[in-house]
N, C-alpha and C positions, 0 to 999 in steps of 0.2 A: 368016753363015758363023763358025764356029769352027776352028781349027786344032787337029788332036788333039794336047792336049799330050803324048800318047806320042812323036810323031812328033818332038817338040823335043827328049823326054827320050832318046830313043832314036837321035838325031842324031849323027852326029860331032862330037868336041868342036869344030872349026873353026867348025861352026853352033850347036850347043847354048851355047857360051860367047860366042857373037859378039853384041854390042851391034848394031850395024849389022841384020842379020840379025833379031835378035827386036825392035827396033824398027818395023821394017817389020810386023809381025803388029801391032803393041801400036797403031800409027797407025793400021790399016786396022779396027780394031776385030776381031781375028779372034783374039783368043790372050784367055782367060779369065784376066783380073790377080791375080786371088784366089786362085785354083788356082795360077798360076806362082808366085804368092808362096810360097806355102806347097813347092812344088817347089825351090824357089832355099834356104828357109830349112832344109829336110831334107836337101839336096843335100850341104851344108857339113860332116856327118856330124859335127857337135858339134864340130869344129875339126880332123876330121882329113884331112881333104878340100880339099888348099891351094888347088888350082886352082879349085875353086869357090867358097873363100874372095875368093879374088883377084878374083874375076868380079864376086862377089856385091857387092863394094867399088868396083869401076870402075863398074858397073851405076848404084848408088845416086849414086857421085859424079857422074856424068853425068846422069841425072835430076833428082838432087833439088840440085843445087848447081851445076855449069856451066850446064846446060840448065832452070835452073829457070821460067824465063819464058815457055818454049817448051814445056814438058813436058806430054803428055797422062797425067801421074801427078802424085802428091803421096805424101808419107809415110805416108797412112793406106794406100793402096794396098799398101803393104811393110813392114808391121806385123811381121808372123812372121822375116821376114828381117833387117830390122833389130835385133830382141830376140833374134834367134839370135847374129847379128854382138854384140852387147852381152855375151852370156853367156859367147862365147869370151873377150872382152875381160878380163870380170869374173873369169873362171875361171883366168888365166895364160896361155893357152896363146899361142904365137907368130902373131902378127898378118901381115898385110901392112902395106908402108909404106904411109903418107898413112892408115889406118883410123883414125887415134886423130885425126886433125884431121876424119874424117866424124862421130865419136861425140862429140868437143869441139862440134860446128856442134852438133848436136840438143842437147845438153843446154846449153849457153851462151846460144845465138843465139837457138834455136827454143823452150828450155825443154819440149823434144817428151819426152822420155822420163820426166822427175821431176816 
């Protein structure tokens, strides 16, 4: 059973940008991760939606750095989100604190992006 992405997208910000709530859907296999990745990448509006950018940074840090050994996802699941954040960084738009750490982590530790 899949959660309707529209339900997540149209939910209040307290739910839509809540890592714990989304984690429940991901771990239960109820959220199509590929479609959620595309939604998250597009929700940043090329750097104009600061709330979404901050959430994406926290989301990636939570799953790919802080809880990597227990994470149900990996970098390949969120390529569109990572690429969107990198585009924002490379265009010189203001970014949330801590994102440079994630950016450097992928480039230098994982050799992921290049």
